[in-house]
N, C-alpha and C positions, 0 to 999 in steps of 0.2 A: 750364182751361188748354188743353183741346182746341179750344174756341171761339176763343181768342186765336190759336193757331197756324193754324187754318183761315182766320180773317180776315186774318192776315198773309200767308199764301200767296195768297189771292185778290187782295189789294192789290198784291203783288209781280207777279203774273201780269198784272194790269191795267196796271201800270207798264211791263212789257215789251211789251205790245201797243201801248200809247200811244207808246212809243219808236219802233216800226216803222210806225205809222200816219201817212201824210203829211198826213192831214186835220186833225191836231191843231193848233189855232190857236196862234200864237206860238212855234212850234217850228221855224222855218225860218232864223233868224239864227244866226250863229256866236257861241258863248258867249264870255264874257270870258276872255282867256287869261292875265292876270296881275292882281295887286292884292289888296287886303284882302277877306277873307270872314269873316262872323260867323254862327255857328250857335248857336241857343238851342233847347234841347230838354228835354222832360219824359219820364221813362221809368219803367218798372217792372222791377225785378230779381226774377225769379221763380225760386224754388228749392225746396230740400228741405223736406219736412214735419217733419223732425227738428229744425229750428231754431225759435226763438221766433216768428219771422215768416216766413210762406211767400212773401210778396212785399214788396218794399221800394220806397219812392219815391226818385226821383233827379232832380236838376235840374242840367244842365250847360250851359256856354257855351264854345264853341270859337272861338278867335281864330286864323285861318289866313291865310297869304299864298300866293296861287296863283302858283307859279313858272313854270308852263307850262299848256297846255290840259288836261293830265292829272294834274298833281301839285300838292298844296297842303300846306305845312308850317306848324306852329303849336303853340299851347299850349291845353290844355283845363283849365278850372277848374270846380268844381262841388261840390254837397253831396249826399251819399248817406246815407239814413237806414237803416243796418243796425241791429244791436242798440244801437248808439250812432251819433250823427251824425258823419260824417267829411267833412272838406274834402279834395277830390282835386285834385291839381295835377300836370301832367306834359306832356311833348311829345306831339304828335298829328300823324299823317300821313294824308292822304286821296288816293286814286287814283280819278280819274273815268274812266268808260268811256262817254261820250256818243257816239251815232251822228251826231246833229246837234242843234243848238241847245243850250240849257243844261239841258234835262230829260235824265235818264238815270240809270243805275246807278253807284254808287260803292262803293269798299271803304275801310274805315278801321281804324286801329289806334292804340293809345296805351299808354304805360307811364308810371308815375309813382309818387307816394307819397300815401297817405291820412293826414291829420293828424286826430287825434280832437278833437272840439269839446266833449266831456264825458267823464266817467269812467263806466265800465260799472258797473252795480249788480248785485251778486251776493247772493243770499239767504244769510244766516248767515255771510257773509264780508266782511271789510273790504278794499276795494280801495285800495291806496296810490298807484298810478299806472296810467294807460292810455297805451300807446305805439302810435303809428301803424305802418303797414306798407306794403309794396308793393302796387300794383294793376296789372293788365294787362287790356286789352280788345281785341276784334276784332269788326268788324261789316260787314254788307252793307246797303246802303240804296238808296233811289230818291228823286231830287230831282224835284219837280213845279214847273216854272217857271210862275209866276202872271202877273206883270206887272213890267216894268222890272227892278229889282234885287231884287224880293221873290220868294221861293221857299218852298215847303213841302217837308218831307222826312220819311221814316220809315225806321227801321233795325231790324234784328234781329241779335243777336250773342251773344257770350260775355263775361262779366266775372268777374275773379278779384280778391279783396281779402283782405288779411290784416292783423291787428293783434294786440296782446297786452296783457295786464294783469299787474301785479304785485300779489299779494294777500298779506295776512298769514296766517301759518300758525303754529299753536301749537307745532309740533315743529321746523320748519325756519326759522322766523321770516318768510321771504319765499319765495314760489313764483311763478314766471312761467308764465302759461297763454296759449297761442296760440289764436286763432280764425281760421278760413279759410272763405271763402265762394266757391263756384263757382255762378254764376248765369246763366240765360238772360235776355238783356236785350232789351226792346222799347222803342223811343223814337219820339216824334213831335215835330216841331219846325219852326221857321222859320229861313230863312237870308236874309241880306242880302249880295248880291254881284252 
């Protein structure tokens, strides 16, 4: 985990240097001020050693519409592999802080709901139903403009997800148990805009 954080800090510091460096090619034109933006990313949700999995895979796609040079609004969809697979859907907002061109730092946030794609398996207990729950995320990232409308980006941030299961109980018949995840999130992806 220390290596991941060190690598992330190095990449972010390079991104900040590249943003200020006038010799970076392709970074002199004004970026697109409105229109459709697509973000596809793969991430790792890194967390507690007390859980069954210390890191989880995540695949997300964001569909945003840039309403100004600085703000994009949209919807994010994706699959996260917690102890069960979850389909995440919710509104998404991005705030861009470019100094010039389309490369630069951005902030993002999303809220939504995670829908379970399978039932949780518990040892020695029968699960009758798995219910989804809310999620929230916040991130900071850097966009690297490559060519035309093709961009690469990386982000780091925080992710919260909750869900619950209803299991059979010999005494109370049914018991609902909640699961909550607080995770550090690292993502790499590509964007078309």
